[in-house]
SERO-4910 file (N, C-alpha, C, O; in steps of 0.05 Angstrom, whole numbers):
BEGIN
 pado doro    nc1    nc2    nc3   cac1   cac2   cac3    cc1    cc2    cc3    oc1    oc2    oc3
  Met    A   1448  -1152  -2027   1444  -1138  -2053   1463  -1114  -2054   1464  -1098  -2036
  Ser    A   1477  -1111  -2076   1494  -1088  -2080   1477  -1064  -2089   1455  -1068  -2100
  Ile    A   1487  -1041  -2085   1472  -1017  -2092   1490   -996  -2104   1512   -992  -2094
  Ser    A   1481   -984  -2126   1497   -963  -2139   1482   -937  -2138   1457   -937  -2137
  Trp    A   1497   -914  -2139   1484   -888  -2137   1493   -871  -2161   1515   -874  -2172
  Asp    A   1476   -853  -2168   1481   -836  -2192   1497   -811  -2185   1510   -799  -2202
  His    A   1497   -803  -2159   1510   -778  -2151   1530   -783  -2129   1526   -801  -2112
  Lys    A   1551   -767  -2129   1571   -769  -2107   1558   -759  -2081   1544   -739  -2081
  Tyr    A   1563   -773  -2060   1551   -766  -2034   1559   -738  -2025   1583   -731  -2028
  Ser    A   1540   -723  -2016   1545   -696  -2005   1528   -691  -1981   1504   -699  -1981
  Phe    A   1539   -679  -1960   1523   -673  -1936   1502   -653  -1941   1481   -653  -1928
  Glu    A   1507   -634  -1960   1487   -613  -1966   1476   -617  -1994   1488   -630  -2011
  Tyr    A   1452   -605  -1998   1439   -606  -2023   1430   -578  -2030   1418   -565  -2014
  Ser    A   1435   -569  -2055   1428   -542  -2063   1405   -543  -2084   1404   -560  -2101
  Val    A   1387   -524  -2081   1364   -522  -2099   1360   -493  -2107   1362   -475  -2090
  Leu    A   1355   -488  -2132   1347   -461  -2142   1317   -461  -2146   1307   -474  -2165
  Leu    A   1302   -447  -2129   1273   -447  -2130   1263   -419  -2135   1266   -402  -2118
  Asn    A   1250   -415  -2158   1240   -388  -2165   1261   -367  -2163   1256   -344  -2153
  Gly    A   1286   -373  -2171   1307   -354  -2171   1321   -351  -2144   1339   -335  -2141
  Val    A   1312   -366  -2124   1323   -365  -2097   1341   -389  -2092   1333   -412  -2096
  Gln    A   1366   -384  -2084   1385   -406  -2078   1380   -416  -2050   1382   -401  -2030
  Leu    A   1373   -442  -2048   1368   -454  -2022   1388   -476  -2016   1396   -490  -2034
  Arg    A   1395   -478  -1991   1413   -499  -1982   1399   -518  -1962   1387   -508  -1943
  Leu    A   1399   -544  -1968   1386   -563  -1951   1407   -578  -1935   1427   -588  -1946
  Thr    A   1403   -580  -1909   1421   -596  -1892   1404   -615  -1875   1382   -607  -1867
  Pro    A   1413   -639  -1871   1397   -659  -1856   1402   -656  -1826   1422   -646  -1816
  Phe    A   1382   -665  -1811   1385   -668  -1782   1368   -692  -1773   1348   -699  -1787
  Leu    A   1375   -704  -1751   1362   -728  -1741   1346   -722  -1716   1357   -710  -1697
  Glu    A   1321   -730  -1716   1304   -726  -1692   1299   -753  -1679   1290   -771  -1692
  Pro    A   1306   -756  -1653   1303   -782  -1640   1274   -788  -1635   1258   -771  -1630
  Ile    A   1268   -814  -1635   1241   -824  -1629   1244   -844  -1606   1258   -864  -1608
  Trp    A   1230   -838  -1584   1233   -854  -1560   1207   -870  -1555   1186   -862  -1563
  Asn    A   1210   -892  -1541   1186   -907  -1532   1178   -897  -1505   1191   -880  -1493
  Gly    A   1157   -909  -1494   1147   -901  -1468   1166   -905  -1445   1163   -894  -1423
  Glu    A   1186   -923  -1449   1205   -929  -1428   1230   -911  -1431   1250   -915  -1416
  Gly    A   1229   -892  -1450   1252   -875  -1453   1275   -887  -1469   1297   -877  -1469
  Glu    A   1269   -908  -1484   1289   -920  -1501   1288   -910  -1529   1267   -905  -1540
  Leu    A   1311   -905  -1541   1313   -896  -1569   1305   -919  -1587   1317   -940  -1587
  Val    A   1284   -915  -1603   1274   -937  -1621   1279   -930  -1650   1279   -948  -1667
  Ala    A   1283   -905  -1657   1287   -898  -1685   1297   -869  -1687   1296   -854  -1667
  Leu    A   1306   -861  -1710   1313   -833  -1717   1297   -825  -1741   1293   -841  -1760
  Glu    A   1288   -800  -1741   1274   -790  -1765   1292   -770  -1779   1303   -751  -1767
  Leu    A   1297   -775  -1805   1314   -758  -1821   1298   -735  -1831   1280   -738  -1848
  Leu    A   1304   -711  -1821   1290   -686  -1829   1309   -667  -1843   1333   -672  -1844
  Thr    A   1299   -645  -1853   1315   -627  -1869   1311   -598  -1860   1288   -589  -1857
  Arg    A   1333   -584  -1855   1332   -555  -1851   1337   -542  -1878   1354   -550  -1894
  Ile    A   1322   -520  -1883   1325   -506  -1909   1332   -477  -1904   1319   -463  -1888
  His    A   1353   -468  -1918   1364   -442  -1913   1365   -426  -1939   1376   -435  -1959
  Asp    A   1354   -402  -1938   1356   -383  -1960   1384   -370  -1959   1390   -355  -1941
  Val    A   1401   -378  -1979   1429   -369  -1978   1432   -339  -1980   1447   -327  -1965
  Asn    A   1417   -327  -1998   1420   -298  -2003   1409   -281  -1980   1421   -262  -1972
  Ala    A   1386   -289  -1970   1373   -274  -1948   1383   -282  -1921   1377   -269  -1901
  Asn    A   1398   -304  -1920   1409   -314  -1895   1387   -319  -1874   1389   -309  -1852
  Lys    A   1367   -334  -1882   1345   -340  -1863   1334   -367  -1869   1338   -379  -1891
  Ser    A   1321   -378  -1849   1309   -405  -1852   1283   -404  -1869   1269   -383  -1869
  Val    A   1277   -426  -1882   1253   -428  -1898   1237   -452  -1887   1248   -472  -1880
  Ser    A   1211   -448  -1885   1193   -469  -1876   1195   -494  -1893   1190   -492  -1918
  Pro    A   1202   -518  -1882   1202   -542  -1899   1175   -548  -1911   1173   -557  -1934
  Phe    A   1153   -542  -1896   1126   -547  -1907   1122   -530  -1932   1111   -539  -1952
  Leu    A   1130   -504  -1931   1127   -486  -1954   1145   -496  -1977   1136   -496  -2000
  Phe    A   1169   -503  -1971   1188   -511  -1992   1177   -536  -2007   1177   -535  -2031
  Phe    A   1169   -556  -1992   1161   -581  -2006   1133   -578  -2020   1126   -594  -2037
  Ser    A   1119   -557  -2012   1093   -552  -2027   1098   -538  -2053   1081   -537  -2071
  Leu    A   1122   -526  -2056   1129   -510  -2080   1147   -525  -2100   1146   -521  -2124
  Val    A   1165   -541  -2089   1185   -554  -2106   1172   -575  -2124   1153   -589  -2115
  Cys    A   1182   -578  -2148   1170   -596  -2167   1175   -625  -2160   1193   -632  -2144
  Asn    A   1159   -643  -2171   1161   -672  -2165   1189   -683  -2172   1200   -699  -2157
  Glu    A   1200   -675  -2194   1226   -685  -2203   1248   -678  -2182   1265   -694  -2176
  Glu    A   1246   -653  -2172   1266   -645  -2152   1262   -660  -2126   1281   -668  -2113
  Gln    A   1237   -665  -2119   1232   -681  -2095   1243   -709  -2097   1253   -720  -2077
  Leu    A   1243   -720  -2121   1254   -747  -2125   1284   -746  -2121   1296   -765  -2110
  Leu    A   1297   -725  -2131   1326   -722  -2127   1333   -718  -2098   1354   -729  -2088
  Ile    A   1317   -704  -2084   1321   -699  -2055   1318   -726  -2040   1333   -732  -2022
  Phe    A   1298   -742  -2048   1295   -768  -2036   1319   -786  -2040   1328   -800  -2022
  Gln    A   1330   -784  -2065   1355   -800  -2070   1378   -790  -2052   1393   -807  -2042
  Trp    A   1380   -764  -2049   1401   -753  -2031   1397   -763  -2003   1416   -770  -1989
  Gln    A   1372   -765  -1993   1367   -775  -1967   1375   -805  -1964   1385   -813  -1944
  Leu    A   1370   -820  -1985   1378   -848  -1985   1408   -850  -1984   1419   -868  -1971
  Glu    A   1422   -832  -1998   1451   -832  -1997   1461   -826  -1969   1482   -837  -1961
  Leu    A   1448   -808  -1955   1455   -802  -1928   1452   -827  -1910   1469   -833  -1894
  Leu    A   1430   -841  -1914   1425   -865  -1899   1446   -886  -1905   1454   -901  -1887
  Leu    A   1454   -887  -1930   1475   -907  -1937   1500   -903  -1920   1513   -922  -1912
  Gln    A   1507   -877  -1915   1531   -871  -1899   1526   -879  -1869   1546   -884  -1855
  Met    A   1501   -881  -1861   1495   -887  -1833   1492   -916  -1828   1490   -924  -1805
  Leu    A   1491   -933  -1848   1485   -961  -1845   1502   -975  -1824   1491   -991  -1808
  Pro    A   1529   -971  -1824   1544   -985  -1803   1535   -978  -1775   1534   -996  -1758
  Trp    A   1529   -952  -1770   1520   -944  -1743   1492   -956  -1737   1488   -966  -1715
  Cys    A   1474   -956  -1757   1447   -967  -1753   1449   -997  -1747   1435  -1007  -1729
  His    A   1466  -1011  -1761   1470  -1039  -1756   1481  -1045  -1729   1472  -1063  -1715
  Leu    A   1500  -1029  -1721   1513  -1033  -1694   1493  -1027  -1672   1492  -1042  -1652
  Arg    A   1477  -1006  -1675   1459   -998  -1654   1431  -1011  -1656   1415  -1009  -1638
  Lys    A   1426  -1023  -1680   1400  -1034  -1685   1378  -1013  -1684   1356  -1017  -1673
  Ile    A   1384   -990  -1696   1366   -967  -1696   1359   -960  -1725   1377   -953  -1741
  Pro    A   1333   -962  -1733   1325   -954  -1760   1322   -924  -1763   1321   -909  -1743
  Val    A   1321   -915  -1788   1318   -887  -1794   1294   -884  -1813   1291   -898  -1833
  Ser    A   1276   -865  -1806   1252   -860  -1822   1256   -837  -1841   1269   -817  -1834
  Val    A   1245   -839  -1865   1245   -818  -1885   1217   -812  -1894   1202   -831  -1900
  Asn    A   1209   -787  -1895   1182   -779  -1903   1179   -780  -1934   1197   -771  -1948
  Ile    A   1156   -790  -1943   1150   -790  -1971   1121   -781  -1975   1104   -785  -1957
  Asn    A   1115   -770  -1998   1088   -763  -2005   1077   -783  -2025   1090   -803  -2031
  Arg    A   1053   -778  -2035   1040   -797  -2053   1056   -800  -2079   1059   -822  -2089
  Tyr    A   1066   -778  -2089   1082   -779  -2114   1106   -797  -2111   1111   -815  -2127
  Leu    A   1121   -793  -2089   1145   -809  -2084   1137   -838  -2080   1151   -856  -2089
  Ala    A   1115   -843  -2065   1107   -870  -2060   1101   -885  -2086   1108   -908  -2089
  Glu    A   1088   -871  -2105   1082   -883  -2130   1107   -887  -2147   1110   -907  -2161
  Lys    A   1125   -867  -2146   1149   -868  -2162   1167   -891  -2154   1179   -904  -2171
  Ile    A   1171   -894  -2128   1190   -914  -2119   1179   -943  -2120   1193   -961  -2112
  Thr    A   1155   -946  -2130   1147   -974  -2136   1158   -983  -2163   1156  -1007  -2170
  Asp    A   1172   -965  -2178   1187   -974  -2201   1210   -991  -2192   1221   -987  -2171
  Ile    A   1217  -1011  -2208   1238  -1030  -2200   1264  -1017  -2194   1279  -1026  -2176
  Tyr    A   1271   -995  -2208   1297   -981  -2203   1298   -971  -2175   1318   -975  -2161
  Trp    A   1276   -959  -2165   1276   -948  -2138   1271   -970  -2117   1282   -968  -2095
  Leu    A   1256   -990  -2124   1251  -1012  -2106   1277  -1026  -2099   1281  -1034  -2076
  Asn    A   1295  -1028  -2118   1321  -1041  -2113   1337  -1024  -2093   1350  -1035  -2075
  Lys    A   1337   -998  -2096   1351   -980  -2078   1339   -982  -2050   1354   -984  -2030
  Val    A   1313   -981  -2048   1300   -982  -2022   1304  -1009  -2009   1309  -1011  -1985
  Asp    A   1302  -1030  -2025   1305  -1057  -2014   1333  -1061  -2002   1336  -1075  -1982
  Ala    A   1354  -1049  -2014   1381  -1052  -2004   1384  -1039  -1977   1402  -1046  -1961
  Leu    A   1367  -1019  -1971   1369  -1005  -1945   1347  -1014  -1926   1346  -1005  -1903
  Ala    A   1330  -1031  -1935   1305  -1038  -1920   1310  -1048  -1891   1293  -1042  -1875
  Pro    A   1331  -1062  -1885   1334  -1070  -1857   1333  -1046  -1837   1325  -1049  -1814
  Trp    A   1343  -1023  -1846   1345  -1000  -1828   1330   -975  -1838   1331   -954  -1826
  Leu    A   1316   -978  -1860   1300   -956  -1871   1270   -960  -1865   1260   -982  -1866
  Arg    A   1257   -938  -1857   1228   -937  -1854   1218   -914  -1870   1229   -892  -1870
  Leu    A   1196   -919  -1884   1183   -898  -1900   1158   -888  -1886   1140   -903  -1881
  Glu    A   1158   -862  -1881   1135   -850  -1868   1116   -838  -1890   1124   -820  -1905
  Ile    A   1092   -848  -1891   1073   -839  -1911   1052   -822  -1896   1038   -832  -1878
  Asn    A   1050   -797  -1904   1030   -779  -1892   1002   -790  -1896    996   -800  -1917
  Glu    A    985   -786  -1876    958   -796  -1878    944   -785  -1902    927   -798  -1914
  Leu    A    950   -760  -1910    938   -748  -1933    945   -761  -1959    932   -757  -1980
  Ala    A    967   -778  -1959    975   -791  -1983    962   -818  -1987    965   -831  -2007
  Val    A    946   -827  -1967    932   -852  -1968    905   -847  -1981    891   -828  -1973
  Ile    A    897   -863  -2000    871   -860  -2013    849   -865  -1993    848   -887  -1982
  Pro    A    831   -846  -1989    810   -849  -1969    792   -874  -1975    785   -879  -1998
  Gly    A    786   -889  -1954    768   -912  -1958    782   -938  -1965    770   -959  -1966
  Leu    A    808   -937  -1971    823   -961  -1979    841   -970  -1956    852   -953  -1941
  Asn    A    845   -996  -1954    865  -1006  -1936    889  -1015  -1954    888  -1012  -1978
  Gly    A    910  -1025  -1941    935  -1030  -1956    931  -1050  -1979    943  -1046  -2000
  Lys    A    916  -1071  -1974    913  -1091  -1995    898  -1080  -2019    900  -1091  -2041
  Asp    A    881  -1059  -2015    866  -1047  -2037    881  -1024  -2051    875  -1017  -2073
  Asp    A    901  -1013  -2037    917   -991  -2048    942  -1004  -2060    959  -1013  -2045
  Pro    A    944  -1005  -2087    967  -1019  -2099    994  -1008  -2091   1014  -1023  -2090
  Val    A    996   -982  -2086   1022   -970  -2079   1031   -980  -2051   1053   -989  -2048
  Ile    A   1013   -978  -2032   1019   -987  -2005   1025  -1017  -2005   1043  -1026  -1992
  His    A   1008  -1032  -2019   1011  -1061  -2020   1038  -1069  -2030   1051  -1087  -2020
  Arg    A   1048  -1055  -2051   1074  -1063  -2062   1097  -1053  -2044   1117  -1068  -2041
  Leu    A   1095  -1029  -2033   1116  -1019  -2017   1120  -1035  -1991   1143  -1040  -1983
  Lys    A   1098  -1042  -1978   1101  -1055  -1952   1113  -1083  -1954   1122  -1094  -1933
  Asp    A   1114  -1094  -1978   1128  -1119  -1982   1158  -1116  -1984   1173  -1136  -1984
  Val    A   1167  -1091  -1987   1195  -1085  -1991   1208  -1072  -1966   1230  -1079  -1958
  Val    A   1193  -1053  -1955   1204  -1037  -1932   1182  -1032  -1912   1159  -1027  -1921
  Pro    A   1187  -1032  -1886   1167  -1026  -1867   1157   -997  -1870   1172   -979  -1875
  Leu    A   1130   -994  -1868   1118   -968  -1871   1108   -957  -1845   1098   -973  -1828
  Trp    A   1110   -931  -1841   1097   -918  -1819   1076   -899  -1829   1079   -886  -1850
  Leu    A   1053   -898  -1815   1032   -879  -1822   1037   -853  -1807   1037   -853  -1782
  Asp    A   1041   -832  -1821   1048   -806  -1809   1023   -788  -1807   1006   -789  -1824
  Asp    A   1022   -772  -1786   1001   -752  -1783    973   -764  -1781    955   -752  -1793
  Phe    A    971   -786  -1768    944   -797  -1764    927   -777  -1749    936   -766  -1728
  Gly    A    902   -773  -1758    885   -754  -1745    880   -729  -1762    865   -711  -1754
  Met    A    892   -729  -1787    887   -707  -1805    860   -709  -1819    851   -690  -1832
  Gly    A    847   -732  -1817    820   -734  -1826    815   -750  -1851    792   -749  -1862
  Thr    A    834   -766  -1861    829   -781  -1886    830   -811  -1882    819   -825  -1899
  Thr    A    841   -821  -1861    842   -850  -1857    823   -859  -1835    814   -842  -1819
  Thr    A    818   -885  -1833    798   -895  -1815    812   -914  -1795    835   -922  -1799
  Ile    A    797   -922  -1774    807   -940  -1754    815   -967  -1767    835   -978  -1759
  Pro    A    799   -978  -1786    807  -1004  -1798    835  -1002  -1810    850  -1022  -1809
  Leu    A    841   -980  -1823    868   -977  -1834    889   -976  -1812    911   -986  -1815
  Leu    A    882   -964  -1790    900   -961  -1767    909   -988  -1757    932   -991  -1749
  Val    A    891  -1008  -1758    898  -1034  -1747    899  -1055  -1769    898  -1079  -1763
  Ser    A    903  -1047  -1793    902  -1065  -1816    927  -1083  -1818    926  -1104  -1831
  Gly    A    949  -1075  -1805    974  -1090  -1808    991  -1080  -1830   1013  -1091  -1835
  Asp    A    983  -1058  -1843    999  -1047  -1866   1021  -1030  -1856   1040  -1024  -1871
  Phe    A   1019  -1020  -1831   1039  -1001  -1821   1052  -1012  -1796   1038  -1022  -1778
  Glu    A   1078  -1009  -1794   1093  -1018  -1771   1089  -1001  -1747   1086  -1011  -1724
  Arg    A   1087   -974  -1751   1082   -955  -1729   1062   -934  -1739   1059   -929  -1763
  Ile    A   1048   -922  -1720   1028   -901  -1725   1038   -876  -1711   1042   -877  -1687
  Lys    A   1040   -854  -1725   1047   -828  -1713   1023   -810  -1713   1013   -802  -1734
  Ile    A   1013   -805  -1689    990   -788  -1687    998   -758  -1690   1019   -750  -1680
  Ser    A    982   -743  -1704    989   -716  -1712    991   -697  -1687    976   -701  -1668
  His    A   1008   -678  -1689   1011   -658  -1667    985   -642  -1664    977   -635  -1642
  Gln    A    971   -637  -1687    946   -623  -1685    924   -638  -1669    909   -626  -1654
  Leu    A    924   -665  -1673    904   -681  -1658    911   -681  -1629    894   -680  -1612
  Ile    A    937   -684  -1623    946   -683  -1595    937   -657  -1582    927   -657  -1559
  His    A    941   -635  -1596    933   -608  -1585    903   -607  -1581    894   -596  -1561
  Leu    A    888   -617  -1601    858   -617  -1598    849   -634  -1574    832   -625  -1559
  Leu    A    861   -657  -1571    853   -675  -1549    860   -663  -1522    846   -668  -1502
  Ser    A    882   -648  -1522    891   -636  -1496    871   -615  -1486    871   -609  -1462
  Met    A    854   -605  -1503    835   -585  -1495    808   -597  -1489    789   -582  -1481
  Gln    A    805   -623  -1492    780   -636  -1487    780   -652  -1461    801   -663  -1454
  Lys    A    758   -652  -1446    757   -665  -1421    763   -695  -1424    776   -707  -1406
  Gln    A    753   -707  -1445    757   -736  -1449    779   -742  -1469    782   -764  -1479
  Gly    A    796   -722  -1474    817   -725  -1494    837   -747  -1485    845   -763  -1502
  Ala    A    844   -747  -1460    863   -767  -1450    852   -795  -1452    866   -814  -1458
  Val    A    825   -797  -1446    812   -823  -1448    813   -834  -1477    818   -857  -1482
  Phe    A    807   -816  -1496    808   -823  -1524    835   -832  -1533    839   -852  -1546
  Leu    A    856   -817  -1525    883   -823  -1532    892   -849  -1520    906   -865  -1533
  Asn    A    885   -854  -1495    892   -879  -1482    879   -903  -1496    891   -924  -1499
  Ala    A    854   -899  -1504    840   -921  -1518    853   -926  -1545    855   -950  -1553
  Met    A    861   -905  -1559    875   -909  -1584    901   -923  -1581    909   -941  -1596
  Gln    A    916   -915  -1560    942   -928  -1554    938   -958  -1548    953   -975  -1556
  Lys    A    917   -964  -1532    911   -992  -1526    904  -1008  -1550    912  -1031  -1554
  Leu    A    888   -996  -1568    880  -1009  -1593    905  -1015  -1610    907  -1037  -1621
  Cys    A    923   -996  -1612    947  -1000  -1628    965  -1022  -1615    976  -1038  -1629
  Ser    A    967  -1021  -1589    983  -1040  -1575    973  -1069  -1578    988  -1087  -1582
  Glu    A    946  -1071  -1577    934  -1098  -1581    940  -1109  -1609    941  -1133  -1613
  Asn    A    943  -1091  -1628    949  -1099  -1655    979  -1097  -1662    987  -1099  -1685
  Lys    A    995  -1094  -1640   1024  -1092  -1642   1033  -1071  -1662   1052  -1075  -1678
  Lys    A   1020  -1048  -1661   1027  -1024  -1677   1032  -1001  -1658   1014   -986  -1652
  Pro    A   1057   -997  -1649   1063   -976  -1630   1054   -949  -1640   1057   -942  -1663
  Leu    A   1043   -933  -1622   1033   -907  -1628   1054   -886  -1619   1064   -887  -1596
  Ile    A   1061   -868  -1637   1080   -847  -1631   1065   -820  -1631   1052   -814  -1651
  Ala    A   1068   -805  -1610   1057   -778  -1608   1077   -758  -1617   1098   -755  -1604
  Glu    A   1072   -744  -1639   1091   -724  -1649   1089   -699  -1633   1068   -690  -1623
  Gly    A   1113   -686  -1630   1114   -661  -1616   1111   -662  -1586   1105   -642  -1573
  Val    A   1113   -687  -1575   1110   -690  -1546   1136   -699  -1534   1138   -703  -1510
***
């Protein structure tokens, strides 16, 4: 499938937020398996306040920026991945991009589905656990149901308190990323390692690799 883009590719992205000029630059975080093999890259963003010459928290930035701007940033990230496709194909390494509920709903439009589908062999979409409707599994959530038929999905930040074990093993997600907060909580509990090992075994039995963030 051919793919066309609305904007000329640029390594940096600029945003004016509440009168503050911000510069966004991408960086890649490697994801390893238990054997020390590189299995994927996560496309993340550094945010810099140009005038104050200091870094800005990505969490704070994305909590303040409007939905329309987030959609443009997502398109910019897809454009970055487009430049990486030859390397991804050669190395057989996918790249994950984080999305929230708004983006998940928006990209179920045919215009965005076509863009995502063109990158699908090497694109993974990470959906934060908080973006999943509580009590629903993939087949009951129309957004997840439609997206997972186009591109592999990863469940991000499992352990934040909104999803259940049935969703964990439902088959809707290719990989499960356990939250750093849950890892920290389990590390302080006597039976934390037992719980984590049991969860890892459960995911492995359902062929859903578990990724521990921040470890």
